[in-house]
C-alpha positions as CSV (number, residue, x, y, z in Angstrom):
1,M,0.1,-0.1,0.0
2,K,1.3,3.4,-0.9
3,H,0.4,5.2,2.1
4,L,1.0,2.6,4.8
5,S,3.7,4.8,6.6
6,L,1.4,7.6,6.6
7,S,-1.5,5.4,8.0
8,I,0.6,4.1,10.7
9,M,1.7,7.5,11.7
10,L,-1.8,8.7,11.9
11,A,-2.9,5.6,14.1
12,M,0.1,5.3,16.2
13,S,0.9,9.0,17.0
14,G,-2.5,9.1,18.9
15,L,-1.2,6.6,21.4
16,T,1.1,9.1,23.4
17,A,0.1,12.0,25.6
18,Y,-0.2,15.4,23.9
19,S,2.0,18.2,24.9
20,A,1.4,21.0,22.2
21,T,1.7,24.4,23.7
22,S,-0.7,27.2,22.9
23,S,-0.8,30.9,22.7
24,I,-3.1,33.7,22.0
25,K,-2.0,36.0,19.3
26,T,-3.8,39.5,19.1
27,L,-3.3,41.5,16.0
28,E,-4.8,45.0,14.9
29,V,-6.1,44.8,11.3
30,D,-7.9,47.9,9.8
31,G,-8.8,49.2,13.1
32,F,-10.1,45.8,14.5
33,E,-8.4,44.0,17.2
34,R,-8.2,40.2,15.9
35,T,-7.5,37.2,18.0
36,S,-6.3,33.9,17.1
37,V,-5.1,30.7,19.0
38,V,-1.7,29.3,18.0
39,F,-0.6,25.6,18.8
40,T,2.9,24.8,18.7
41,P,3.8,21.0,18.5
42,A,5.9,19.3,21.3
43,N,8.8,18.4,18.7
44,S,10.0,22.0,18.5
45,N,13.2,21.5,16.3
46,Q,14.1,23.9,13.8
47,Q,12.9,21.8,10.8
48,K,10.2,23.8,8.9
49,K,6.8,22.5,9.8
50,P,3.4,22.6,8.0
51,L,0.7,25.0,9.1
52,L,-2.9,24.1,9.4
53,L,-5.4,27.2,9.5
54,F,-8.7,26.0,10.7
55,L,-11.7,28.4,10.2
56,H,-14.7,28.1,12.4
57,P,-18.5,27.8,11.3
58,N,-20.6,31.0,12.0
59,G,-21.9,31.2,15.5
60,Y,-18.8,29.0,16.7
61,S,-15.7,30.6,18.6
62,A,-12.3,29.5,18.0
63,Q,-12.5,27.5,21.4
64,D,-15.5,25.6,20.2
65,V,-13.7,24.2,17.0
66,I,-10.7,23.5,19.1
67,D,-12.7,21.4,21.5
68,N,-15.0,19.8,18.7
69,F,-12.0,18.7,16.3
70,K,-9.5,18.2,19.0
71,L,-6.9,20.4,17.3
72,E,-4.5,20.4,20.1
73,N,-4.1,16.6,19.4
74,V,-3.8,17.3,15.7
75,C,-0.8,19.6,16.4
76,D,1.3,17.0,17.9
77,E,0.1,14.1,15.5
78,M,0.8,15.9,12.5
79,N,3.9,17.7,13.9
80,A,2.3,21.0,12.3
81,V,1.6,24.4,13.6
82,V,-2.1,24.8,13.9
83,V,-3.6,28.3,13.7
84,V,-7.2,29.0,14.7
85,P,-8.4,32.5,14.0
86,E,-11.5,33.9,15.2
87,A,-14.0,36.1,13.1
88,L,-15.7,39.4,14.3
89,D,-19.2,39.6,15.2
90,E,-21.4,41.0,12.7
91,Q,-20.4,44.9,12.4
92,N,-23.3,46.3,10.2
93,T,-25.7,47.9,12.2
94,E,-28.5,47.5,9.4
95,I,-28.0,43.7,9.4
96,I,-28.0,43.4,13.2
97,N,-31.2,45.3,13.6
98,L,-33.0,43.6,10.7
99,L,-32.1,40.1,11.9
100,N,-33.1,41.1,15.5
101,L,-36.5,42.3,14.1
102,A,-37.0,39.0,12.2
103,Q,-36.2,37.0,15.0
104,S,-38.4,39.0,17.4
105,A,-41.2,38.4,14.7
106,G,-40.7,34.6,14.8
107,V,-39.0,34.3,11.5
108,S,-36.9,31.1,11.6
109,M,-33.2,31.7,10.9
110,P,-31.6,28.4,11.1
111,G,-28.0,28.4,10.8
112,F,-27.4,32.2,10.9
113,S,-26.0,34.1,13.7
114,L,-24.8,37.4,14.5
115,K,-21.6,36.1,16.3
116,Y,-18.4,34.9,14.9
117,V,-19.1,36.1,11.3
118,W,-16.8,35.7,8.4
119,N,-16.6,38.0,5.4
120,A,-16.8,35.0,3.2
121,G,-18.6,36.8,0.3
122,A,-22.0,35.2,1.6
123,R,-25.0,37.1,0.5
124,V,-28.7,36.2,1.3
125,K,-31.5,37.9,-0.4
126,T,-33.2,40.2,2.2
127,S,-36.6,38.7,1.4
128,A,-35.5,35.5,2.9
129,F,-35.8,37.4,6.4
130,T,-38.6,39.9,5.5
131,S,-41.0,37.5,3.5
132,E,-42.6,36.3,6.9
133,L,-43.1,39.8,8.4
134,T,-46.5,41.3,8.8
135,S,-47.4,43.9,6.2
136,Q,-47.0,46.6,8.9
137,Q,-43.5,45.4,9.5
138,A,-42.6,44.9,5.9
139,V,-43.6,48.4,5.0
140,L,-41.0,49.9,7.5
141,I,-38.1,47.8,5.7
142,P,-37.0,50.6,3.3
143,I,-37.1,53.4,5.9
144,L,-35.4,51.5,8.8
145,F,-32.9,49.5,6.4
146,P,-32.3,51.7,3.3
147,E,-28.8,50.0,2.4
148,I,-30.1,46.7,2.6
149,S,-33.5,47.2,1.1
150,S,-31.7,49.0,-2.0
151,S,-29.3,46.2,-2.8
152,G,-31.8,43.5,-2.1
153,Y,-29.1,41.4,-0.3
154,I,-27.8,40.9,3.1
155,R,-23.9,40.8,2.9
156,F,-22.5,39.5,6.1
157,N,-19.5,41.8,7.6
158,K,-18.9,43.0,4.1
159,D,-16.7,45.8,5.5
160,V,-14.2,43.6,7.3
161,D,-11.3,42.4,5.3
162,D,-10.7,38.9,6.3
163,V,-8.4,37.8,3.6
164,K,-6.2,40.6,4.8
165,F,-6.5,39.5,8.4
166,L,-5.7,35.7,7.4
167,N,-2.5,37.0,5.4
168,T,-1.4,39.4,8.1
169,L,-1.9,36.5,10.6
170,L,0.1,33.9,8.6
171,D,3.0,36.6,8.2
172,E,3.1,37.2,11.9
173,V,3.2,33.3,12.7
174,A,5.8,32.8,10.1
175,K,8.1,35.3,11.8
176,E,7.9,33.1,15.0
177,Q,7.8,29.8,13.8
178,S,9.7,27.9,11.2
179,I,7.0,27.2,8.6
180,D,7.2,25.3,5.3
181,S,5.6,27.8,2.9
182,E,4.6,24.9,0.6
183,K,2.6,23.1,3.2
184,V,0.1,25.8,4.4
185,F,-3.2,24.2,4.4
186,V,-6.7,25.5,5.2
187,L,-9.6,23.7,6.6
188,G,-13.1,25.2,7.1
189,A,-16.7,24.3,8.4
190,S,-19.8,25.8,7.2
191,M,-19.4,29.4,6.8
192,G,-15.7,28.9,7.6
193,G,-15.7,26.6,4.5
194,A,-17.1,29.5,2.5
195,M,-14.1,31.7,3.9
196,T,-11.7,28.8,2.9
197,Y,-12.9,29.1,-0.9
198,K,-12.8,32.7,-0.7
199,Y,-9.4,32.6,0.7
200,A,-8.1,30.1,-1.6
201,L,-9.5,32.1,-4.8
202,S,-7.8,35.2,-3.6
203,P,-4.8,36.3,-5.6
204,D,-3.0,36.8,-2.4
205,T,-3.7,33.5,-1.1
206,K,-0.9,31.5,0.9
207,A,-2.7,28.3,0.7
208,K,-1.5,25.3,-0.9
209,G,-4.5,23.1,-0.4
210,I,-7.9,23.2,1.3
211,V,-10.6,20.9,3.1
212,V,-14.1,22.2,3.3
213,F,-16.7,20.4,5.6
214,C,-20.4,21.4,4.6
215,G,-19.4,24.6,3.1
216,F,-20.3,26.9,-0.1
217,L,-19.1,29.4,-2.4
218,G,-20.4,32.9,-1.3
219,G,-22.4,34.7,-4.0
220,D,-20.1,37.6,-3.8
221,V,-16.9,35.5,-4.6
222,E,-15.5,35.9,-8.1
223,F,-14.6,32.5,-9.6
224,D,-12.5,32.6,-12.7
225,G,-12.4,29.0,-13.4
226,N,-8.9,28.5,-11.7
227,L,-8.6,26.7,-8.3
228,N,-5.1,25.8,-9.0
229,M,-4.6,23.7,-5.5
230,P,-6.0,20.2,-4.0
231,L,-9.4,20.4,-2.8
232,M,-11.2,17.8,-0.5
233,A,-14.9,18.5,0.2
234,V,-17.4,16.7,2.7
235,H,-21.1,17.4,2.6
236,S,-24.4,15.5,3.3
237,K,-27.2,15.0,1.3
238,S,-29.3,15.6,4.3
239,D,-27.9,19.0,5.3
240,Q,-30.8,21.4,6.1
241,I,-28.5,24.3,6.6
242,V,-26.3,24.5,3.4
243,S,-28.6,22.5,1.0
244,Y,-27.1,19.9,-0.9
245,E,-29.2,20.8,-3.9
246,G,-28.4,24.3,-3.8
247,G,-30.7,27.5,-3.1
248,L,-30.3,30.0,-0.5
249,L,-26.4,30.1,-0.4
250,D,-25.0,28.4,-3.6
251,I,-25.7,26.0,-6.4
252,A,-25.8,22.2,-5.8
253,V,-23.0,21.0,-4.0
254,K,-21.9,18.1,-6.4
255,D,-22.0,20.7,-9.2
256,R,-19.8,23.1,-7.4
257,V,-17.3,20.4,-6.6
258,A,-17.5,19.3,-10.4
259,Q,-16.8,23.0,-11.3
260,F,-13.7,23.1,-9.0
261,A,-12.5,19.8,-10.4
262,E,-13.0,21.0,-14.1
263,A,-10.9,24.2,-13.0
264,N,-8.1,21.9,-11.8
265,G,-8.0,20.0,-15.1
266,C,-9.7,17.0,-13.7
267,T,-12.0,14.6,-15.5
268,E,-14.9,12.5,-14.4
269,A,-15.1,11.2,-10.9
270,I,-14.7,7.6,-9.9
271,A,-17.2,6.6,-7.1
272,A,-16.5,4.1,-4.4
273,D,-18.8,3.1,-1.3
274,V,-17.1,3.5,2.0
275,A,-17.8,0.3,4.0
276,D,-21.1,0.9,6.0
277,I,-19.9,-0.5,9.4
278,A,-21.4,1.8,11.9
279,D,-24.9,1.7,13.2
280,D,-25.3,5.6,12.7
281,G,-27.9,5.7,10.0
282,I,-25.3,7.5,7.8
283,S,-23.7,6.1,4.6
284,V,-20.9,7.6,2.6
285,V,-19.7,7.5,-1.0
286,R,-16.2,8.7,-2.1
287,Y,-15.7,10.4,-5.4
288,D,-12.0,10.8,-6.7
289,Y,-11.7,13.0,-9.6
290,N,-9.2,11.7,-12.5
291,C,-6.5,14.5,-12.1
292,E,-3.3,14.3,-14.2
293,S,-1.7,16.9,-12.2
294,D,-1.1,17.2,-8.2
295,K,-4.3,19.3,-8.0
296,R,-6.2,16.6,-6.7
297,V,-10.1,16.8,-5.9
298,R,-11.9,14.3,-3.7
299,F,-15.5,14.7,-2.4
300,F,-17.2,12.6,0.3
301,E,-21.1,12.6,-0.1
302,L,-22.6,11.5,3.2
303,D,-26.3,10.7,3.4
304,G,-28.1,10.7,6.6
305,A,-26.0,13.2,8.5
306,S,-27.1,16.6,9.6
307,H,-25.0,19.8,9.2
308,A,-24.5,19.6,12.9
309,D,-23.4,16.2,12.7
310,I,-20.4,17.2,10.5
311,L,-19.5,20.2,12.7
312,R,-18.3,17.9,15.5
313,S,-15.8,15.1,15.7
314,D,-16.5,13.1,18.8
315,Y,-16.6,9.7,17.0
316,V,-20.0,8.9,19.0
317,S,-22.8,11.1,17.8
318,G,-21.1,12.1,14.5
319,P,-20.6,9.9,11.2
320,N,-18.4,6.9,12.1
321,D,-17.9,4.9,8.9
322,I,-15.2,7.3,8.0
323,D,-12.8,9.3,10.2
324,Y,-13.2,12.3,8.0
325,I,-10.9,14.5,10.0
326,A,-8.2,12.0,9.5
327,E,-9.0,11.5,5.9
328,S,-8.5,15.4,5.6
329,Y,-5.0,15.2,7.0
330,K,-4.3,12.3,4.8
331,F,-5.5,14.1,1.8
332,L,-3.5,17.1,2.5
333,F,-0.3,15.4,3.7
334,G,-0.3,12.3,1.6
335,E,1.1,11.4,-1.9
336,K,-1.1,11.7,-5.0
337,M,-3.5,8.7,-4.8
338,D,-4.7,7.2,-7.9
339,V,-8.5,6.7,-8.4
340,E,-8.3,3.0,-8.0
341,D,-6.7,3.2,-4.6
342,E,-8.5,2.0,-1.4
343,P,-11.1,4.4,0.0
344,S,-9.2,4.5,3.3
345,V,-5.7,3.5,4.4
346,L,-7.0,3.7,8.2
347,L,-8.5,0.9,9.5
348,A,-12.1,1.7,10.0
349,F,-14.1,0.0,13.0
350,Y,-16.9,0.9,15.2
351,P,-17.3,1.7,18.0
352,N,-14.0,3.3,19.3
353,P,-14.0,3.5,22.3
354,A,-15.5,0.1,22.7
355,T,-16.5,-2.0,25.7
356,D,-17.3,-5.7,24.5
357,E,-16.9,-5.9,20.8
358,I,-16.0,-4.2,17.7
359,H,-17.0,-4.4,13.9
360,V,-14.2,-4.1,11.5
361,S,-14.4,-3.1,7.9
362,R,-11.8,-5.1,6.7
363,Q,-11.6,-8.9,6.2
364,G,-8.3,-10.7,7.1
365,A,-6.1,-12.0,10.0
366,Y,-6.4,-9.3,12.8
367,S,-4.2,-8.9,15.9
368,I,-4.4,-6.9,18.9
369,C,-1.3,-5.7,20.6
370,S,-0.4,-3.8,23.6
371,L,1.6,-0.5,23.2
372,D,5.0,-2.2,23.7
373,G,4.1,-4.5,20.8
374,V,3.1,-7.6,22.7
375,E,0.2,-9.6,20.8
376,L,-2.7,-10.1,23.4
377,Q,-5.2,-11.3,20.6
378,R,-5.5,-12.7,17.2
379,G,-8.1,-14.2,14.8
380,M,-9.9,-13.6,11.7
381,S,-12.0,-10.7,10.8
382,D,-14.9,-12.1,8.6
383,G,-17.7,-9.7,9.1
384,E,-18.8,-10.7,12.5
385,A,-18.2,-8.9,15.6
386,I,-14.9,-9.3,17.4
387,S,-15.1,-9.6,21.1
388,I,-12.7,-7.7,23.1
389,A,-14.3,-8.6,26.6
390,D,-11.2,-10.1,27.9
391,L,-9.1,-6.8,27.3
392,Q,-8.4,-4.8,30.1
393,K,-9.3,-1.0,29.9
394,G,-6.6,0.9,28.0
395,I,-5.2,1.7,24.5
396,Y,-4.1,-0.9,22.0
397,V,-3.0,-1.4,18.2
398,L,-5.4,-3.0,16.1
399,S,-4.2,-4.3,12.7
400,V,-5.7,-6.4,10.0
401,E,-3.7,-8.0,7.2
402,S,-4.7,-9.5,4.0
403,T,-3.5,-10.2,0.4
404,D,-4.6,-6.6,-0.4
405,G,-2.4,-5.0,2.4
406,R,-2.2,-4.2,5.9
407,W,-4.2,-1.7,8.0
408,V,-3.5,-0.2,11.4
409,S,-5.5,1.9,14.0
410,K,-5.7,2.7,17.6
411,L,-8.3,1.0,19.7
412,I,-9.5,2.2,22.9
413,K,-11.1,-0.1,25.5
414,E,-13.3,1.4,28.0
């Protein structure tokens, strides 16, 4: 298997205690005080390190995504500097007052918050918030909100230059850390995903690869048909906030991904079902576009997962058939993968942590070893549950080997 060394690194690196250090960085950009959290890996040698920039969803603070996506762990696992910037609250008074009016009038606004708002080029028709107002309230809209009324759109934090903020932040981090400029990667979720697209398409971008979870391309973002970097996207057909079929925020998700693939010179996608091993009501299909260059495009299409499911990474209530966070780092850090490669080099199994038994996606000879390499259990993985009732509570290494290759992962027994 091409990626066995990377898969072992991802699986085994999680077996030790994490000791990344964190710091709060404060910058002033265009008169705004901007804050970010910077994680530095324990291995603080002088070798240049990758940098992962993680952009939070609308309404989520930097600390929220640090907790949800275990970013302190990621820092040490990938030996990468992890930077989590925080968006400002909405600055436009008209937008604040209009959304507060709509909310007080009982207008449903799922997914929209005035807290932690990126200028991701996102725009929504004003009518989306005013159509349910009473006639008496509606007649006041042009008087109370002349700017929004005349344009017909709400443009979130349109006067905040977040591209400039991100570039200033990256420049400042690079002065303090030894950063590999060819391994600056951006990951974003929901509106943070929209900001990821906007930043990647900026002529001043420093990004060399991006991952977008349940995101969209903002209506005010210019797309000239050139992405020029690897893209991995994760989205659910059951997403009720950023509709898979398109509408309020963007065109249909699959069409948008295909558009980016075409921009990268890729042809048709090859679909592969991801083994449905978890009893979570969620299925996953992976699409790999046939790309001749290193500007790869991969799309994970989930069915049955809500928007909120994808915005957490607890491996309990969220999607469990794939560790899409690990898949993200594998995609960004790994070699170019051919479309016929296996859907995952990590061993997928469920549940983890486990108490009595596990279900493994691969068939073959399995073994469970202690952290010092002592084999404690061996058998055949043939689609039936594997009992781990005799194991003591702790952390183990689970591996499966067949004629197709060898897969390794971390097993936690509770």
